[in-house]
N, C-alpha and C positions, 0 to 999 in steps of 0.2 A: 185679411178679417175673416172671423168664423161665421158661416152661414148660420141663420136661424132654422128652427126645425121645419118652419113651413118652406123656407128656400130649399132647404134639403130635399123636401118632398118633391118641389117643383122640378128641381134638376133630375130626380129619379124618373118623374113622369116624362120629362123632355128626353132623357135617354132612351126610354121605352119606345116611344113612339115618334120621336124626332121633331115634335111640335107641341106647344101648350097654347090653350085658349084662355083669354082673361075670364070670359063667362062661366066656363067649365071649372076653373080653379076657383073663382069666387063662390060658386055653388058647392064645391068640394069641401072647402075650408071655411064656409059659412061666414065669410067676410065681404066686404064691399069691393067692387072692381077697382076703385081707387086704390086700396089697399094692395091688390094683386099687381096693378100697374107699378106701384113704388117697389114692389119686390122684383118684378121683372126689369125695371129701369137699373135697379142696383146690380142685378146678375148680369145686364149687358154692359154696364161700366166696368165690371170685372173681367169681361171678355168671354163669359161662360155662355151666354145666349145672344142672339141677334134678334131684335125687334121686327115683327112683320104686322101686317094688318090684322088686329083682334088678338094678337098674341105673341109668341116668340119661337124661334127654332133654335136648335144647337149651333153654336158658332164655331166654324172651323175655316181657316183660310188655306190649309195646306192639305188636309185629307177629307175625303168625302165621308158621308155617314154611310152605314151599312145598306145593302140593298133592300133587306126585308123592312128596315125603317123608311128608306126613300119611297118604298111602295105605298105606305100609309100616309106619308105627308101630304096633304092637299089632294087627297085620292079622288074624292068627287069632282074637284075642279079639273084634274087631270082627264077624268072620264069625259067630262063636258067639252074640254079642249080637244080630245081625240075625236069626238064625234064632229066637232065644228071642221076641224082639219079634213077630215075624211069626206065631208061634204063638199070640199072644193077640189076634191080628186076624181076625175071621171072614170068610167068604166074604160077598158081597152088601153090602161096606161102602164108604163114601166116606171119603176121608182126604186131608189135607195131608201132604206131604214136603218138608222144607226142605233146606238146603245143610249137606253133611257127609259125610265118608267112612264114618262108621257109619251114617248114613241110607242111603246108597248099598248098604251091606251088608243092609240091611232090604229095600231094593227087590229085590235078588237073590233074596232068601228069600221073596218074594212072587211068583215066578214061576208058582208051581203054583195060586195062589188064583184063584176064579172070580168073575166079576162085580164087579170092583172099579171105583171112579171115584177116580181119583187126581190132586189138583191140586198143581202142585209148580213151585218157582222154581229147580229143579236140573235142568240139561239132562242131567246124567249118570243121574239117577234116570229121566227121561223115555226117554232112549235104551235103558236097561236093561229097563224095562217094555215097551217095544214087542215085546219077545219073547214077551209073554204076550198071546195074541189075545183073552183075555177081560177085558182090562183096558182102559178108556176113560181116555185121559190128556188133561189139560187144563194147558197151560204158560202159566205167568204171564207178562205183559208187564214191561217195565221195561228198565233198564240192565244190559247184560251184563258181568259181571266176567270178563274172559278168563281170568284165572289158575285158575279153577276151575269155570267153566261156570254160576255163579251169576247169577240176576237179582234184582237189588236196587233200593231207592229207594222213593220216594213213590208212583210209579205201580204198582209191585209190590204194596205194602202196601195201596192202594185196591182193586186186583183182587181180592186175597184177602178183602176185607171183603164182597165180592159173595156169598160162600158160607157156609153152616153145615154143617159135616160131622161124621161120627160120631167119628173119630180124627184127631190129629195126631201126626206122627212127628218129632221135632224133635232136633237136636244143639246141643252147646255147645262152645266152644272151651276153656272153663276153669270149674271149680266151686270155690267157696269152701267151707270146712268150716261156715260159717254158713247155707249153702244158696243163696247167690247163684249165679245162672248169668250167665256172662260171655262176651263175644266182642269182636272187635278192630275190627269195621266197623259204625259207627252205622246205615248204610244197610241192612245186613243185619239188624240188631237190630229196626229198625222192622217189618220183615217178620215176623220171628219173633213179635214181641209181637201183631200182627194175627192170625197163625196161632193163637196160644194162645187169643186172645179168641173165636175163631170155630170152636172145636172141643169137642165134648161130653166127649171125654176127651182128654188129652194124654199122650203116651209120650215120655219123654225117654231117648236112648240115648247112652251116654257110658262109655268105659272108664276105669279107675282112673287112668290117667296124666293125667287131666283135672285131678285133684285137686292134682296138683304143678305146674300151671301158673297163670299169671295173665294177665288180659286188662283192658283198661280201660272196657269199655262193658257196663253191666248189661242183660240180657235180662228177667229175672223172678227170682222166688224159687222154690225147688224146691217149696214148698207149693203153688203154682198148677199143678203137673203131677199127673196121677192116678198115674203110675207111673215108676218109674226102672228101666232095663235096663241091667246093668253086668257085668262079669266078677268084681268084688269090692268090697266096701264097706270100705276100709281105716281110715276115720276113725270112731270111736265118736261124736264129736260130730255128724257128718252122720247117722249112723243115727239119733240122738236127734232130730235136726230132722225127718227124715223120718216118724218115728213120730208126733211131735207134730203134724206137718202132715197126717196121714193118707195119706202116700204109699206105696203098695205098692213093694216093692223086689224085683227079680227079678234073681238072680245066677247067672251060668253056672258059677262055681266051686263052688256048691253046688246045681246043678241049679236048682231054683227055691226061693228064698227070700222069704217074704212077712213084712214087718215089720207086727206088728199095729197096728191103728188105734185110738188113744186115744179113749176115749168122754168128751165133757164131762160 
């Protein structure tokens, strides 16, 4: 079917920023929010967009959106998540930080921390933390992915295995309601798996839009992480999976929400 003019404009806006909001579109086109929701639902039915709370994002199950676009998707939420996660990391700690725009938000929030040792395969994280004179930074070797400054591949994974750290801060491109953590690049996934295996505590940082996305490569199950830091858990099923897996959940929407750990 041919898209209407408004739907074409909506798709152009989604490609530019990665995300569109119902209220913004209603104001822009001077129509009711219900009209915009119908447009978004139709675009989602065609597989062009995926619905999220308050709007929609570009739909892709095999390829991630561009790095600059990812930076602006839920940017405010990511900054809040970054601050919340950093508040749970003490001074005098060692940590892994992997690839992801939310991970980079955590790095910005760590600029006031003292005596950190950070091992990272994310050049953007390394560049950010150079502003903290009390932070020692080790950059993993490997294949440079020019699109986002990530170092990936077997050499990077083997480098990570040389360390055992207090905390790992990881991101994921997508989450399923059953707790599967997913990504697009198997080379990056191998590194993320090595990071999880070699950290005493694993902090997953992911905004709620990750639940509306899909990706083909499995990183791990959420029960393998110590805590999830997010803006909101919109899936009751995921909440239950976290509870059953003993995963603490920190939500910026409710200041801090801890899901109680079930005892066997």
